[in-house]
C-alpha positions in Angstrom: -16.0 10.3 -4.4 -13.8 9.2 -7.2 -13.7 5.6 -8.1 -9.9 5.2 -6.7 -10.9 6.9 -3.4 -14.0 4.7 -3.2 -11.8 1.5 -3.4 -9.2 2.8 -1.1 -12.0 3.4 1.3 -13.3 -0.1 1.0 -9.9 -1.5 1.2 -9.3 0.3 4.5 -12.7 -1.0 6.1 -12.0 -4.5 5.2 -8.7 -4.2 6.5 -9.9 -3.1 9.9 -12.5 -5.8 9.8 -9.9 -8.5 9.1 -7.5 -7.4 12.0 -10.3 -7.0 14.4 -11.5 -10.3 13.6 -8.0 -11.8 14.2 -7.7 -10.1 17.5 -11.0 -11.2 18.7 -10.7 -14.7 17.4 -7.0 -15.6 18.2 -4.5 -15.0 21.3 -1.6 -12.8 21.0 0.7 -15.6 19.9 -1.3 -16.4 16.9 -2.3 -20.0 18.2 -6.0 -21.0 18.4 -7.4 -20.9 22.0 -10.8 -21.2 23.6 -11.9 -17.9 24.9 -13.3 -17.5 28.4 -14.8 -14.1 29.2 -14.9 -13.1 32.9 -16.9 -10.3 34.2 -15.4 -8.9 37.6 -14.9 -5.8 40.0 -12.0 -7.2 41.4 -9.6 -5.0 39.2 -5.9 -4.9 39.4 -3.8 -6.9 40.6 -6.1 -9.6 41.1 -7.5 -10.1 37.7 -4.2 -10.0 35.8 -2.6 -12.6 38.2 -5.4 -15.1 38.2 -5.4 -14.8 34.5 -1.6 -15.7 34.2 -2.2 -18.5 37.0 -5.1 -20.1 35.0 -3.5 -19.8 31.6 -0.4 -21.3 32.9 -2.6 -24.5 34.3 -4.8 -24.5 31.2 -2.7 -23.1 28.2 -5.2 -24.0 25.7 -7.8 -21.2 27.2 -7.5 -17.5 26.6 -8.8 -15.6 29.7 -10.2 -12.2 28.9 -11.6 -10.0 31.7 -13.6 -7.0 32.0 -13.2 -4.8 35.1 -16.3 -3.1 36.0 -18.7 -2.2 39.1 -20.7 -5.0 40.6 -23.9 -3.2 39.7 -22.4 -2.7 36.1 -21.9 -6.3 35.8 -25.7 -7.2 36.7 -26.7 -4.6 34.2 -24.6 -6.0 31.4 -25.7 -9.7 32.2 -29.3 -8.4 32.2 -28.7 -6.5 28.7 -26.9 -9.7 27.1 -29.7 -12.2 28.4 -30.5 -13.2 24.7 -27.1 -13.2 23.6 -24.6 -13.7 26.6 -21.0 -12.4 26.0 -19.5 -13.4 29.3 -19.0 -16.8 30.9 -18.0 -16.2 34.6 -19.1 -13.6 37.0 -16.5 -13.4 39.7 -17.1 -11.0 42.5 -20.2 -8.9 43.8 -22.3 -8.7 47.0 -24.6 -11.5 47.6 -27.5 -9.0 46.9 -26.5 -8.9 43.1 -26.3 -12.6 42.8 -29.6 -12.9 44.6 -31.1 -10.5 41.9 -29.5 -12.2 38.9 -30.7 -15.7 40.2 -34.3 -14.5 40.5 -34.3 -13.1 37.1 -32.7 -16.5 35.7 -29.4 -15.1 34.5 -27.4 -17.7 36.2 -26.6 -21.3 35.8 -26.7 -23.8 38.7 -23.4 -25.3 39.7 -22.3 -27.2 42.9 -18.5 -26.5 43.2 -16.5 -29.3 44.6 -16.1 -27.5 48.1 -19.9 -26.7 48.4 -20.3 -28.7 51.6 -17.8 -26.4 53.3 -20.2 -23.5 53.1 -22.9 -22.5 55.6 -26.2 -22.0 54.0 -26.2 -18.2 54.4 -23.0 -18.0 52.2 -24.6 -19.8 49.0 -27.9 -20.1 46.8 -30.1 -23.0 48.1 -30.4 -23.8 44.2 -26.5 -23.7 43.6 -26.7 -20.7 41.2 -24.1 -18.7 43.2 -21.7 -19.4 46.2 -19.8 -17.1 48.4 -16.1 -16.8 48.3 -15.2 -14.2 50.8 -16.6 -11.9 53.7 -15.9 -8.4 53.2 -16.3 -5.8 55.7 -17.2 -2.1 55.2 -15.2 0.4 57.3 -14.5 4.0 57.8 -11.5 4.8 55.8 -9.3 7.9 56.5 -6.0 9.7 55.3 -3.6 9.0 57.8 -1.6 12.0 57.2 -4.5 14.2 58.4 -6.1 11.8 60.9 -5.4 9.1 63.4 -7.3 6.5 65.0 -8.1 8.8 67.9 -9.4 11.8 65.8 -11.1 9.9 62.9 -14.8 8.9 63.1 -15.2 5.9 65.4 -18.9 5.0 64.2 -21.2 5.5 61.4 -23.4 8.1 63.1 -20.3 10.2 63.7 -19.8 10.5 59.9 -22.9 13.1 60.0 -21.2 15.4 62.4 -20.9 19.1 61.0 -17.0 19.0 61.3 -16.8 16.4 58.5 -18.8 18.7 56.1 -17.1 18.7 52.7 -14.5 16.0 54.1 -16.0 12.8 52.8 -15.4 11.2 49.4 -17.8 8.3 48.5 -17.9 5.9 45.7 -20.9 6.4 43.4 -23.4 4.0 44.8 -25.5 3.3 41.7 -22.6 1.5 39.9 -21.3 -0.2 42.9 -22.7 -3.3 44.7 -20.5 -2.6 47.8 -21.8 1.0 48.3 -25.4 -0.1 47.4 -25.2 -2.5 50.2 -23.6 -0.3 52.7 -26.3 2.7 51.8 -29.3 -0.1 52.1 -27.4 -1.4 55.3 -27.9 2.2 56.9 -31.6 2.1 55.9 -31.9 -1.5 57.3 -30.8 -0.5 60.7 -34.2 1.3 61.3 -36.3 -0.5 58.8 -35.8 -3.7 60.5 -37.6 -2.4 63.5 -40.0 0.0 61.8 -40.8 -1.5 58.3 -40.4 2.2 57.1 -37.2 3.4 55.3 -37.8 7.1 56.3 -35.4 7.1 59.2 -32.6 5.6 56.9 -33.3 8.1 54.1 -32.8 11.0 56.7 -29.5 9.5 57.7 -28.4 9.3 54.1 -29.5 12.9 53.4 -27.2 14.2 56.3 -24.4 12.0 54.8 -25.1 13.5 51.4 -24.7 17.0 53.2 -21.2 16.0 54.4 -20.2 14.5 51.2 -17.9 16.4 48.9 -17.8 14.2 45.7 -19.2 10.7 44.6 -16.3 9.2 42.6 -16.9 7.5 39.3 -14.9 4.4 40.5 -12.7 3.0 43.4 -9.4 4.2 41.8 -10.7 7.9 41.5 -11.9 7.5 45.0 -8.5 6.4 46.3 -6.6 9.2 44.4 -9.0 11.8 45.7 -8.5 10.6 49.3 -4.7 10.4 48.9 -4.8 13.9 47.4 -6.7 15.1 50.4 -9.6 16.3 48.3 -11.5 14.4 51.0 -10.0 12.8 54.0 -12.7 10.2 54.8 -14.4 7.5 52.9 -16.3 4.3 53.2 -14.9 1.2 51.6 -14.0 -2.4 52.0 -11.2 -3.3 54.7 -9.6 -5.7 52.6 -9.4 -3.4 49.5 -8.0 -0.5 51.9 -5.4 -3.0 53.1 -4.3 -3.8 49.6 -4.1 -0.1 48.5 -1.6 0.4 51.4 0.3 -2.9 50.8 0.5 -2.6 46.9 0.7 1.2 46.3 1.5 2.9 49.6 -1.6 4.8 49.9 -1.6 6.9 53.2 -4.7 5.1 54.5 -6.0 3.5 57.8 -9.4 2.5 58.8 -11.7 2.0 61.7 -14.0 -1.0 62.2 -17.2 0.8 63.6 -18.0 -0.4 67.2 -21.9 -0.8 66.0 -21.0 -3.3 63.4 -21.6 -3.3 59.8 -23.4 -4.9 56.8 -20.9 -7.4 56.1 -20.9 -8.6 52.7 -20.6 -12.0 51.1 -18.7 -11.8 47.7 -19.7 -14.5 45.3 -19.1 -16.1 42.2 -21.3 -17.5 39.3 -21.7 -19.0 36.0 -23.6 -16.9 33.5 -26.6 -18.7 32.1 -26.2 -19.8 28.4 -22.7 -18.7 28.2 -20.7 -19.6 25.1 -17.9 -21.7 27.0 -19.6 -23.6 30.0 -17.0 -26.2 30.5 -14.1 -23.7 30.8 -16.3 -21.5 33.2 -16.6 -24.4 35.4 -12.8 -25.0 35.1 -12.1 -21.2 36.2 -14.7 -21.4 38.9 -13.0 -24.2 40.6 -9.5 -22.9 39.9 -10.1 -19.6 41.5 -11.9 -21.1 44.5 -9.8 -24.1 45.3 -8.0 -24.3 48.6 -4.5 -23.0 47.6 -6.1 -20.0 45.7 -8.5 -19.2 48.5 -5.4 -19.1 50.9 -3.6 -16.9 48.2 -6.5 -14.6 48.1 -6.5 -14.5 51.9 -2.7 -14.0 52.4 -2.1 -11.7 49.3 -5.3 -9.7 48.8 -6.8 -9.6 52.6 -10.0 -11.7 51.6 -11.5 -13.6 54.5 -12.6 -16.9 53.1 -16.4 -18.2 53.5 -15.0 -22.0 53.5 -14.9 -23.6 56.8 -12.4 -26.1 55.5 -9.5 -23.9 55.3 -6.7 -24.8 57.9 -6.5 -21.7 60.3 -2.8 -22.2 60.5 -2.6 -21.3 56.8 -4.5 -18.0 57.3 -3.0 -14.8 58.3 -3.0 -14.1 61.9 -4.8 -10.9 61.7 -8.1 -12.6 60.5 -8.2 -14.3 63.9 -8.2 -10.9 65.7 -10.6 -9.0 63.6 -13.9 -8.4 65.4 -17.1 -6.9 63.9 -20.6 -7.4 64.7 -22.4 -8.2 61.4 -25.9 -6.5 60.9 -28.6 -9.1 61.3 -30.0 -9.0 57.8 -32.6 -10.9 55.9 -30.6 -10.8 52.6 -33.7 -11.9 50.4 -35.8 -9.0 51.6 -32.8 -6.7 51.8 -32.2 -7.5 48.0 -35.7 -6.8 47.1 -35.9 -3.4 49.0 -32.5 -2.2 47.9 -33.3 -1.5 44.4 -36.2 0.8 45.5 -34.2 2.4 48.3 -31.4 3.3 45.6 -33.8 4.7 43.2 -35.3 7.1 46.2 -31.6 7.9 47.0 -30.9 8.8 43.3 -34.1 10.9 42.7 -34.8 12.6 46.3 -31.2 12.6 48.1 -28.2 12.8 46.1 -26.9 16.4 46.1 -29.7 17.6 48.1 -28.3 17.3 51.7 
């Protein structure tokens, strides 16, 4: 390489490094701000809206969020144990937070509303708190099926008529689907102390599954395009997709009940900005923003101190029997069950 080309090369490299450092170190308006990094599976439109709301209240903070599956967040926090890059983990089933707490990945913090939560919705050592109850439901394309023709309960998903009609979010990256799959195993494990019947159930579900979508948006698109006409997902998210994006979806709350998830929030241990992490934690979970999430995002609050007359009327009419689950044991076993599913069940039905 000639001397002039070598000099040009190094100038380009230094220029890239300079601009990259400027982007990472400052906000878009050129002013110095404290950077707060949020890991979350909530995606759009929740994360952009709460970024704007928080920055309006705290203009000296620059919120940066990374949208990824719940299990992906846990894996990332694990990998960053010795050098945490995130400050707040907002959103995941309690099983993910239980695992993270047991591994020392979360900082203890008791929010101002901590007394308004029942013990089953929080960690006994304040390392995570539940913010919403999320209900898995049977989802379907309502241009193809109706409430009368869609499956009415989980076991109906195994009927031969639904072969290649089901689209499922790939569970290993999704805390939601890990919890659902493990919940199907728990139904019989709770009585027999063996996962074998649950494995057989998942094998039959796999036989009817056409595709495991890489992320929720891909799953929604496939369902809308009728690549599959049935799925399993959270009621709140399905209602949001219909309301915001006009997807042709409807759902059935299974009559036998569901493994109802507690969605949580936590502060990542040894994060770089713990003070602003606590501010964000309190902000997105205060009464007004809890009500906002209930009315605009269909999230059923865990807090008992939210006035009923400020919540949507439909929440009072939802009836679902939650599975009776020991979440500590469930969390421990779920990791083994999902490894078995990946090694022995996926694409083998």
